[in-house]
N, C-alpha and C positions, 0 to 999 in steps of 0.2 A: 874695261867693262862699261857698257852703256847704261844710261839712266833707266831704260825699260827693264834691263836685267836686274838691277838693284831693286827696283820696285817689285818685281816678281819675287825675288828672294825675301823681301820684307813681308809681302802678302802671304807667302807660304809659311814663313816663320810665325807670323801673327796668328794664322789659322790653327796652329797647334799650340799656341800659348807661349811662344818664346820669341827671340829676336834673331835678326840676321847677324851672321858672323862679321865683325868689322874687317875692313881691308879686303883681302882676297884669300879667304880660307886659311891655308897654312901660314900665310904672312901675319896673321893675327896673333899667333902664339897660343891660341886657345885650342883650336881643332881645325882639321881640314874640311869638316862639314860646312855647308853653307848656312846652317842654323846653329844656335847655341843650345839646342835641346840636349838634355842629359842622357836620353835613351835612344833617340833616333839619329842616324847619320843620313843627312839629306843632301844630295847633289842636285842643284837646279841647273838645267840646261835650257837655253833659249835659242831657237833657230827659226828660220823662215819656214822650214818644212821638216817634218819627221815622217817617214813612211809608216812607222808603227801607229801614228795618230790617225792616218787614213784608214788603217785596218780597224782601229778602235772605233772610229766614227761609223764604219760599216756595221760593226758588231752592235753598237749602240742603237743604230737605226732599226736593225732587225729585232733587238731586244725590246725596244719601245713598242713595236707592233704587237708584241705578246705581253706587254706590261711586266717585263722582267728586268732585273739588274744586269747590265752588261759587264762581262768579264772576258778579256782577251787573254788566252793562255798561249804563251810562246815557248817553243822548244827548239833548240838547235840539234840537228841530226848528229849522232855519235858524241854528244856532250851530256854530262849529268845535269839534272835540275831543270826546272821549268820556272817561268816568270808569269805572274799575273799582272795585267794592266787594268787598272780600275780608275774611275773618275776621282779626282782629288777630294771633292766634297764628301764622297762616299767613304774614302779612306779616312778623312778626319772624323766622321761619325764612328767608324770602326775603332779608330785609335782612342777616341774619348771613352767608348765602352770598355776597351781593353785596359786603359790607363785609369779607370775608376772615375771617369767624368771630370778629370782635371783639365 
């Protein structure tokens, strides 16, 4: 695991008031999540490129022109469930409201 990946895990963990899981997830003996939050299971992935991020950036650009919050909704054909892709900082604000401002 590269240094940038660890820094991203630390940043994500800190933004929700917890810490990065030591070692590599399951090897820590704590949790397989990349953070030690007691309610959220967070898997951090770092890549040079994600197609879904290109879709999200397009959505964010259109939403910005209308002064709206971008949400990318994803659905696989013939599969149950949908997925919402939102900006991390927006997620943190939602989480703080949900979690009682902690």
